[in-house]
N, C-alpha and C positions, 0 to 999 in steps of 0.2 A: 416377850413381844409387846406386852402391855406398857411396858415401859418405853418403849421403842416408839409406839404409836402416836402419842401426843406430840412429843419432839418434832416427829416428820411433819406433821399438819403444821405445827407451829413454825417450824423453819421455812415452810412453802409461804406462810402469810407474811413473816417477817422479811424474806427476801423480796416479795411483791411490794410491800410497804416501803422499804429502803429504795427501790426503784423508781416508785411514785413520789417520795419524798424529793429524791435528786432532780426529778423532771420539775416539780414544782418549783423547786428553788433556781433552776436555771430560766423557766418560762413564765412565772406568775408572780413572782415576788415584785411588789411594787417599788417604784424608786423612790430613795429616801432623801436625796439631796434636791430640794426644791427651789423654785423661784416664783415670786410673787407677782402675778399680772392680773389686774382687774378685780383684785382682792382673791384671787384663788391661787392656790399652790399648785406650780406646774413643774412637774418633774425634768430633771436636766441629766440624771444618771442612772444607769442601770443599776441593781443592786451590787453586782460584781464588782461593775465600774466604780461605785461609791468606795468601797473597800480598798481597792487599789488606789484610788485618788488620795484617801487618807493616809495609806501607808509610803507613798512616795512624795506627797505633796510638800514643797520647800515653801510655801506661801509666806510672805514676811508678815500676814495678818493673822496668822494661827499659832498659838502656842502649841508645840508638839506633844508635850506629855506634861500637864500641870496636875496630874492627879496627886501626885507626893508632895505638893506644895500647899500648905495649908494657909499661911501669912501673906496677905497681900502685898506687905512690904517687900518681900523676897521674889515678887513676880516681875515680869518685863511688862510694864504697863503701857508699853507702845504698840502691843498687840492684844487681841481679845483672849482672855481665859476665862475657864468654866469649872466648876466643882459641883459636887452632889452629895447631898446628906440625907439621912433618913430621919424623917420628923413627924409629926402628928397634924392633922387637919381637922378642926372642929367645925362641924355642921350638924345643925338639928340636934343639938345636945349630946352628940356622939363624937367619939374621934375615930379617924381613919389613919392608917399609915400612909405616908406619901414621901415621895422623893422632892426634896428641894433642890431646885436648879439654881446655881448662884453664878455671876459674872463679875468680872472685874476687868479693867484693862480698857483699850483704846477703839472705837468705832471710827474708821476713816470713810468720810462720806464727800462726794463731789459737790459743786457749790450748788448744783439746781436740785439736790436732795434735801428735803425738809423734815420728813419724818419716815420713821422706820418700823417694820414689823420682824417678827422673829419664828423660827420654826425649830423644833427639837424633836429628834428620832433617837431611837434606842436600838442598838444591836448588841446580841449576845456573842461574845467572842470568846467563849470559854473553850471550845474545842480547838486546840493547836493546829489542827490540820484543815480546818473549816475557814471558809471566808466570812462566816459569821451567818446567824440567824436573825431576821428582825424579830423585835418584839411586836405582837399583834395588839389591837386596841378592842377591847371588850364595848366600847361606848362608841356608837356611831359617828357622834361629833367629832371625834379624834382618828377617825379612820381616813385614809388616802383614799381619793377616787378610785373606784373598781378595785378596792383591795382591802382587806382587813388590817395592814400594817399600820401601826400607829405613827403618827406625825402631829405632834402638838403644834399650833399656830395662834399668835395672838398679835396685838398692836404695841408697839413699845412707845408710840407717841413721837412728838417732836423731838428732834435732834438740835440741842442748843447752838453747836459749833461744828465746823467743818470736821475736826477732830474732837470728839466727844471721849474724854476720859473718865471713867469710873474708877475710882482710887480704892475703894472699899467694897468687899464682896456684897453684892445685892441680890436679893432673892428676885428671879424672873417668873419663874412657875413652881407651883406644887401639883405634882404629877401623883394622883391617887393610886396605891397598889391595885385597887379593886378595877380600876380602868384598864390595866394591863393583862395580858395572857404571855407569860414568859416560855420559851420552847421547850425547857426542861425542868425537872424538878432537882432540888439539891443546892449546892453552892455554884453560883453563876458569876462569871465576870462580865459586866455590861457596861458597853461603851456609849455614852451619851454625846450625841452631836449637835452643837448649837449654831445655828445660822442666822445672820441679820441681814435683812434685804431692804431695799427701798420700798416704802408703801405705794409708789407709783409703777412699781416693776423695773427690772434692770437687773445689772450683776450685782451679786452678793456683795456687800461691804466688809464684813468680816465672818469668822467662823472659828469655833474651837471644839475640841473634843476633851473628854476626861473619862475615867473608868471609876466604876464602884463595883465592889464585891458585895452580892446579895444572897443570902440563903433562903431559897425559894421552897417553902413547906408544901405547895400544892403541886399536882402535876400539870406539866407544861403542855402547850397545845399539840406539840409532835408524840409527847407521852401518850396523850389521849387518842390520838389517832392509832398509834401503835397498839394500845391497850384495847381499843375497840376490836381491832383486827384480831388480835390474841382472843379476844372474848368470844368472837365469832368463829374462830378456830375451833375453841374448846366446845362450842355449841353443836358442832358436828358430832362429837362424841357422845352429848347428852341426847340428840335425836335418835343415834343409833341404840343408844341404853334404852329409850322408849320402844323403839321398833322391836328390840330382842327382849322385851320383858317377858313375852309369853312363849318365850324360846322359839319363835318364828321371825323370818326377816321377808316380809312379801316384797314382792318385786316393785309394786307400786310405791311403797313406801321407801325403798332404797334409792327409787328414780327421784323421788321428791327432795330427799336429802342432797343427793348429788347435784341437782340443779340449784337448790337454795347455797349450796357451798360454791358453786361457780359463779353465783351472782353476788355473794356476799364477801367471798375472800377475794380481796381486790386485787386481781389480775390484769387490769385492763392496760397495762403499760408492760406487762412483764413478756418474756420471750417464750417461744413455743416449748423450749426446755422447761421453763418453770410451771407452765401448763400441763406437762407431762407429769411433774412431780406430784401436782395436786391430785391427777386421775390415779396415780399409783398409789397416793397414800390414802385416797379413798377406798380403791380396792382391797388394801392391806386392812383397813378397818372393817369393811364388810367380812372379810376373811375372819378376822379376830372375832367378832361376835358370833359367826355362824358357827365357831368350834366351841361355843358355849363359854368363852370368856367373860369377864365382868371387869369393870373400872370402879374406881371409889368415886361415885357421882358426887357425895357429900364434898371431897375436897375440890372437885373440880368446880363445884357451885361456888364454894367460899372463895376459890381464887377469882372467878368471875365478878363476884360482889365486891371484891377488894379493887378491882380495875376498872369496871365497867360502869356506867350511869344507869339509873333505873330504866330508862325507855329502851336501852340496848337490852336488858335483862327481860323486859316484857317482849320484846321481839324473839328472843331465844325461847322464852316458855310457849310464844305463840306457834312457834315453828314445831315445838315438840308435841302440841296439841293437834295441828294438822297432820303429824306423823301418825298418831294414833288414830286420826279421821280417814286416814286413806283408804283403808279397805273396809270402809262404812260399818265398822264394828269396833267397839273399845272394850277390852277385857278389864278383868278386875286387877290383873297385874299391871296392865298399862295405867290405870287410873291410880293405883298405888304409888307406881314411880311418878306419875305427874303431880300428885300431891306433896311428895317428897321433894321434888324439884323446886315446886312453887314455895314452899317453906325454906328451901335453903338458898333460894335466890333472893329472899327478902321481899316477895311479892305479896301484897296486902290479901288478906283471905277473901274479902268481898269482891276483890276485883278479879280474884283468880275464879271464882264461882262464875262472876259474868263472862269471863272468856270460855268457861266450859259450857255455858248454857248457848254461847255463839256459834261455837266449833263442833260441839259434842252434845247435840240434842238428847234428850232422855231416851228416844227411840233406838240409839245407837249403842247404849249400855247393856252388856250382856248380864251384868248384876246391877242391880239398882243400890247406889250407895247413898243412902238419905242424907247423910252427914255432908257430903260433897256437893250433891246437887241442890239441896235446900238450905244448907248451912246451919241447921239444927244440930246441936251436939248433945252427948249424953251428961255432961256436967251442968247443963242449965235446969234450973229447976223449973217447975211446971208452969209458973206463971211466965216466967221468961220465955219458955218455948212455946206458950200459946200465944204471945205477942209477936214474936218472931213469925211463927206459921201464919198469922193473921195478916200480917204484913206480906207475906209471900202469896197469900191467898188473894188480896187485893191486887197485887202485880198482874198475876195471871189470869184472873176472871175479867180483868179489863182487855185481855188480848183474846178472848174467846170469840168476840165479833170482829176479830180482824178480816181484812178483805184478801189477806194473804191465807191460803189454805194450809201451809206449811206451819205458820204461826198458829193459827187455830189448831191443829193437830197437836203441837207442841203443849199448847195451853191446856187442852183437855186431859193430856197426858199428866201434865204436873199437877192438875186440880186432883187428879186420883191420888197421885203420889202424896200430896199434901193432906188429904184424908186418912190415908194410912199413916201418914206420920203422926195427925192428931191423936190416933188410937194408942200409938205407941209412947210417945212422949208426953201427952196431956193426960189421956185417959177419959 
């Protein structure tokens, strides 16, 4: 049953995430083909409309597939062509990986157009059955209005002729990779769309697309969203492990975990069927732990570390602390599990103690664990232990006069514990 438990929870989260992502794709993806009016890029196509436009376009101003052509001598210079190369950008004595976007060919402009601007968008078209996913911008300067979708724009300057022909490949932009968030990790097929517009606004003068295969070593923005959902799903099992550490699952602890799961496993756009699956999975998890079964918490924590950022791991540990707090008493067994989780989730030791102080004040502890509460350890020599306890004494003695009676009480208890620790660790 243990082997079935986690996949059930994970499956619910994954289904909900896929539903959410498809809705985002349909309703929130910013439009990627832009017109320039009064210096601002104004969108002209929906995202899906853009892809269809590119697929069926027979515009004489666009080279349909220049990606496999390297020599400008082989190109049709009566239309605009573009290509992309991976390069380095030097800045502040350091090198950054960047995409160099180059163009050659012709820009056809009406007589009343004297200067032009350009925009560059990137779409991940790796998945054959997908219309594509836009690359997002990590830098606000290159984000489209009301969206994180990447769109680079710049001034090209004055057009010397009504038909301006660029006979050799010319770099028009260096797009640093640390500006970009690709959808997925791994080998990605990227489509670059370059558009030229009159600086004064109006119909686009020329556009071109090209393709570039890039191996993304980092998690993509869709990966990260799915990973966070997976980590939160796994968090539920850790929370139940804390609750069951003393061989009891109190109703208040169970209800706290269930409410957290409902709020954090994203089912906002899911069907009633998906919601029922979540409730069923939670009830099966409760039954699993009430039968005295256990999971490998270490393996679960290490998986979470591999997929979730530190902030999410803090949230998970915080949930576990509040589970221990739920019945107003924390047992030695619960505290042992919490210490292990903090260690396995790579949580800073001092930060863990601060979290314990906030959520589990000393009067809740059935057994006082001096090392966890005060941070003093048996491997400290006497001088190091003395300095550490003096620091703790200064912190808590300043809180004895607090206007909050609960803080006063906690400070008095901590000072007594510090005195006991001095005799044990310092002598």
